N, C-alpha and C positions, 0 to 999 in steps of 0.2 A: 269714554266710559272707563272708570277704574274699578277693578275687581279686587275684593279683599280675599287674599289667599294666605291662610294661616297667619293673619295679622299684618301682612304686607300688601300695600296697595299697588297693583300692577296693571299695565295696559291689558285690554281684552285679549290681544294676540299673544301676550306673555303669560296668561293665566292657564297653566298646564299642570296636570297631575300625572303620576306614573301609570303606565299601562298595567302595572302590577298592583294598582290600588284595588282593594277588594270591593269598593263601592262600584267600580266599573266591571270587574270580573264576575261578581256574584250578587250585585244589588245589596251589598252589606253596608247599610248606613241608614240614616234618618234625615228628614228635611222638614222645613216649614215654608209656606208661602204667606207673605205678610203684605198688607196694603199700606200705602201712604196717601193721606188725604190732607191737602193744604198744610204741608209741613208736619202733619201729625201721623206718627207710626201707630196705626190702629191696634189696640190691645196687644202691644208688644210683649208685655209681661206674660200674658196668657199663652202666647205663642211659644215663648221661651220655656215656660213651665211644661208645655206639652212636648217640646223637643227633648227636654231632659228626661221626661217620663218615658218617651219612646226609646231613648238611648239606654236608660236603666233597664227596660224590659229586655233588650237584646244584649245586655251586658257590655255596652260600649262606653268607654270612659272618655268623656269630652274634656279636653285639656284646658278648659277655661271655666271659671265660676259663672253662674248665671249673670251676675252683675257685670263681669268682664265681657261676656258675650253680648249683652245689651249695649255696652259701650262700643263694641266693634260694629254692631249693626248701625248705630247712630252715626258713627264715624264714616261708614261707607255711604250712607245716604247724604250726609253733609258734604262730603268731598265731591259728590256727583251733582250737588245742587238740585236734587230731585224733589220737587214740591208735591207732585202727585205721581204715583206709580206703584211698582210691585217689587218686593224683595224676595229673593230665593236664597234661603240659608240651608246649606247642606253640610252634613258631617258624615264622613265615611270611616270605615274601619282603618283605612290607611294602607300604606304599601306593605305587601307581604310577598308570598311566592304563589305558585300556581295551584297549591293545595287549598282545601277549604279551611284549614285550621286557623281560626282568628288569632290564636296566640302568636302566630308568625308575624302579625302586624304590630309593630312596636309602638306606634303612635298614630292617633286619629288625625285625619286631614279635615280641615273645614274651609269652606269658601262662601262668600256672600256676594250676590249679584243684585244690584239695584237698577231697575230698568222700567220701561213702559210695558203695559199689557192691555190687550183688548181681547176678551174671551168671546163675547157675543156682540154683534152690531147693535147700535142703539135701537133700531126698529123692533127688535125682539123684546125689549123692556116695555115697549108701548103696546105691541100686538100680541106678545106671548109666544112661547115655544110649542111646537108639535113634536112629541117625542115618542119613543117606543120602549117596550120591555124586550129583553133579549134572552137567548138561550144560555149564554155564559153565566154560570152560577157564581155567586159571591163566595170567596174563600171561606171555608169553615173556620170558626174561632179556634178550634183545637189544632189546626194546621198552621195558620198565620193570623195572629191576633189583629183584627181590623182596626183597633184603636191605635195601633202603632203606625205612625206615618213613615213607612220605610221606603227605601229606594226601589223596592221590588213592586212595581206597578203593572206587571204583565197581565194580571187578572183584569184590571181596569182597561188596559190597552186592548185586550181581546174583545171586550164588550164594546169598546169604542169603534173597533173595526167593524163589528156587526152593525152598529149605528150608521157608520159611514156608508157601508154597502147598501143600507136601506134608505139612504138619503136623509137621515135624521141627524140633527146636531147633537143630540144627547140620548142616552139610553138608561133605563132603570134596570138594575140587577136584582134578581130574586135569590134568596138563600136556599140552602138544601132542604129546608122544611116547607118551602113554598111561600115564605113571607117576603114582603118588600124589604129590601135592604137600603140601597142608596143608588144614586146615579154614578156614572164613571168617575166624575170629579166633584160631585156635589151631594149634599144631603137633600132630602125631599120632605115637604110638608103638604098636608091636605087640610082643608077647612070643611067642616060639616056642621051646619047651624052655627052655634057659637063655640064649637070645639076646634081647637087648633091641634092637629095630631101629627106626630112624627114617629118613625120607627124607633123602638127601644135600642139601646146600644148592643144588647145581646143578639140582635138580629143581623149583626155583621156591619155595624155602622161606625164610621169615624166620628169621634167626639168633636165635631166641627166648632170652631170659634164663632163663626157666623150663626151656626145652628143654635148655640147657647145664647147668643145675643137676641135672636128672634124669639126664643123661649121667654127671655126677660121682657121683650116688647109685648108679646102676647099677654103675659100676666099684667103688664102695665095698662093695657087697653081693655082689661077686664074680660079677656077670653078664657075659656076653660082649656088649659094646656095639658095635653096627654102625650106620654111616651108609651107607645103601645105596639102591638103587632098589627100589620096591615097586609091585605092580599090585593091582587089585581082588582077584585070586586070593589074594594074600598077606593082605589084610585079612579076607576071608571065612573063610580057613582058620587064622587066628591062634588061639593058645591064649588070649591076653588082648589087650586093646586099651585105650588111654586117650588123652586129649587133655591138652595142657599150654598154659598161657598165664598172663600176669600176673593177669588178672581171673579166669580159670577155675581157676587153680592146677593141680592134677592131678585129673582127673575120669574115672571109668571109662566105657568104651563097652561095651555088652552086646549090641548089635544093629546091623548095617550092611546096608542094602538087604534087610531081612527075614531075613538070615542071623544066627542066634544065635551069640554069642561066649561061650565058656565056659558054655554052657547057659543063657545069659541072665542071669548074675549076675556081679558084679565078681570078678576073679581074685585069688588069694592074693598073688602077687608085686606086683600093682598096689597092693593095700592096704599092703604093706610100703613101697613107694615113696612112697605118700601120707603115711604116718606119718613117714618120714625127711625128706620135704620140709617138713612142718609143724615139725619140730624146728629146721630150718635158718632158717626165716623170722624167728625172733627173735634169731638169732645173727650173721648176716652183713648188714652194711649200716651205716647212720649213725643213731646214737641222737639223738633229739630231746629237748631239755630245755625244759619249759614254765615260763613265768613265772607265779607265783601272785599 
């Protein structure tokens, strides 16, 4: 495996950054997780746009143009000859001192990892997930904007620990107003009748690339797509439910807090959305050509 570290391709064991990097010391940085399907980097442009939006929000200057960053991502995938897999693109504030002041960091650091990923075993895509809601609340928008995909994931990790302790693979986080926000690493959708509903962005939700894709699919298959506020009541009484994310893709949920959804089996419309999503993964994005 070769890692792209500031434009240089290095062996995994040589991919090192300073212990004074503020991404490590303070979680000061942004990242993207991107999928590769049959040589196609799915929605790469959209991921790069979100990365640069996140960086702009935290006033982080990425030392490459968007076009140059896309080229670096493609280069990393090509050199590793990865036809199916996962890309982690990280930009940190860079090396500074032990103080908080980002002005002490003279130049951002970036690195790109292209590797395999398995978030959930195949059986859960067929049988569905049983998940829980947790006590850890989603960060309030005024404290840390949830649409920024930052390196500070402690809020999500604390919720994940609650899920682990309860023997659940995933957990749903509720915001300070009592509305459903998102899972620790995924967005959430429910289906009620012909309504496809997902929490609004102002509920503390990451503007997921897969989330946006599913919204497009919902409209294509003539569902009534709504971005709204949801409570636990809406989750428990949903006809169908599923999670979406770059790593998770589209995965059914069949139980929440011991309440069965659709009798405890993946729903028909969820399966349609899963199939439609799979079709798109190889069509939309940037194709990678490998040298022989």
